[in-house]
C-alpha positions in Angstrom: 0.0 0.0 0.0 1.4 3.4 -0.9 2.0 5.9 1.8 -0.6 8.6 2.0 1.0 11.8 3.3 -2.1 14.1 3.9 -2.3 13.2 7.6 0.9 13.2 9.5 0.5 11.7 13.0 3.1 12.1 15.7 2.1 9.4 18.2 3.3 7.9 21.4 1.9 5.3 23.6 1.8 5.0 27.3 0.6 1.4 26.9 2.7 -1.4 25.5 2.1 -2.0 21.8 3.4 -5.2 20.2 5.2 -5.0 16.9 2.1 -6.4 15.2 0.0 -3.6 16.8 2.5 -1.0 15.6 2.1 -2.4 12.0 -1.6 -2.3 12.3 -1.5 1.2 13.6 0.5 2.4 10.6 -1.9 0.7 8.2 -5.0 2.2 9.9 -3.4 5.7 10.1 -2.9 5.4 6.4 -6.7 4.7 6.1 -7.4 7.7 8.3 -5.2 9.9 6.1 -7.2 9.1 3.0 -10.5 9.5 4.8 -9.5 12.8 6.3 -8.4 14.1 2.9 -11.8 13.0 1.5 -13.6 14.9 4.3 -11.6 18.0 3.4 -12.6 17.6 -0.2 -16.3 17.0 0.8 -16.3 20.3 2.8 -15.9 19.4 6.4 -14.1 22.7 6.5 -14.8 25.6 4.1 -12.9 24.7 0.9 -12.2 28.2 -0.2 -10.5 29.0 3.2 -8.4 25.8 3.3 -7.4 25.2 -0.4 -3.7 25.8 0.4 -3.6 23.0 3.0 -1.5 20.1 1.7 -0.9 18.2 5.0 -2.7 18.0 8.3 -0.8 17.2 11.5 -2.1 15.6 14.6 -0.4 14.5 17.8 -1.8 11.2 19.2 -1.4 9.6 22.6 -2.6 6.1 23.1 -3.0 5.7 26.8 -4.6 3.6 29.5 -7.7 4.1 31.8 -5.8 6.0 34.5 -4.2 8.5 32.2 -7.4 9.2 30.2 -9.4 9.6 33.4 -6.8 12.0 34.7 -6.9 14.1 31.5 -10.7 14.0 31.5 -10.7 15.2 35.1 -8.2 18.0 34.5 -9.6 19.4 31.3 -13.3 18.6 31.3 -13.9 18.2 35.1 -15.4 14.7 34.5 -13.8 12.2 36.8 -14.3 9.1 34.6 -12.7 7.1 31.9 -13.6 8.1 28.4 -12.7 6.8 24.9 -11.2 9.8 23.2 -10.3 13.3 24.2 -9.5 16.1 21.7 -7.5 19.2 22.4 -7.8 21.5 19.4 -5.0 23.8 18.4 -7.6 26.3 17.0 -10.7 27.7 18.5 -13.0 26.8 15.6 -11.5 26.1 12.2 -14.9 26.5 10.5 -14.7 30.2 11.2 -11.0 30.5 10.3 -9.1 31.1 7.1 -5.8 29.3 6.6 -3.1 30.1 4.1 -0.3 27.7 5.1 0.4 24.3 3.4 0.6 22.6 6.8 -2.2 22.6 9.3 -1.7 21.4 12.9 -5.2 20.3 14.2 -4.2 19.5 17.8 -3.8 16.6 20.2 -5.8 13.5 20.6 -5.8 11.0 23.4 -7.3 7.5 22.8 -7.8 5.1 25.6 -6.5 1.6 24.7 -8.6 -0.3 27.2 -11.8 1.6 26.5 -11.3 1.0 22.8 -11.1 -2.7 23.5 -14.2 -2.7 25.7 -16.2 -0.8 23.1 -15.0 -3.0 20.2 -16.3 -6.0 22.2 -19.6 -4.3 23.0 -20.2 -3.3 19.4 -18.9 -6.6 18.1 -16.3 -5.1 15.8 -12.6 -5.3 15.6 -10.3 -3.2 17.8 -8.9 -1.3 14.9 -12.3 -0.5 13.5 -13.3 1.1 16.8 -9.9 2.8 17.1 -10.3 4.4 13.8 -13.8 5.4 14.5 -12.6 7.2 17.7 -9.8 8.8 15.7 -12.1 10.2 13.1 -14.5 11.4 15.8 -11.6 13.1 17.6 -10.3 14.7 14.5 -13.8 16.1 13.7 -13.7 17.7 17.2 -10.3 19.2 16.4 -11.9 20.9 13.4 -14.4 22.7 15.6 -17.4 20.5 15.8 -18.9 19.5 19.2 -21.9 17.1 19.6 -22.4 18.3 23.2 -23.3 21.9 22.1 -26.5 21.2 20.4 -28.6 18.6 18.5 -27.6 20.4 15.2 -23.9 20.0 16.0 -24.5 16.4 16.9 -26.2 15.7 13.6 -23.3 17.5 11.7 -20.7 15.4 13.5 -22.7 12.2 12.8 -22.8 13.2 9.1 -19.1 13.8 8.9 -18.3 10.6 10.9 -20.4 8.5 8.6 -18.8 10.0 5.5 -15.3 9.4 6.9 -16.1 5.8 8.1 -17.8 5.0 4.8 -14.6 6.1 3.0 -12.5 3.9 5.3 -14.7 0.9 4.5 -14.3 1.7 0.8 -10.5 1.9 1.2 -10.3 -1.3 3.2 -12.3 -3.2 0.5 -9.8 -1.9 -2.1 -6.8 -2.9 0.0 -7.8 -6.6 0.0 
């Protein structure tokens, strides 16, 4: 599979990942890159304001229950484990204009154990749930928030579905 450079992810893990997990992560980040580029093309952000963007950068931490709970408590005042947290680099990219070729979206934290639990609950693979959480988190980084209103929730659901449908298409083509 060719490398897809639109999404550049700087990641680190506070949980132990096997060599096999690291290979899977690279493959799924490649899928996420293609899906994110497709979302940009489809208008998740105003095209005219972001046409100069050639690469998008995200910092990703894969962590355990204790760390995600700590981050959730510190930043959202919710003392509980969650699946993904997003820390945007920009207040709301939908209202911004961007002229640079590289766009740093912000930081994501994905809880490894919670991803496992949810994958089991939804009867899907770990990596399918992981990539769903990553797409969800990246949409938050772009300025969408399902907790603000039902309209925002519907917008996020729309963009998530488009991104996940694109990943399903990519996976079928990769077989």
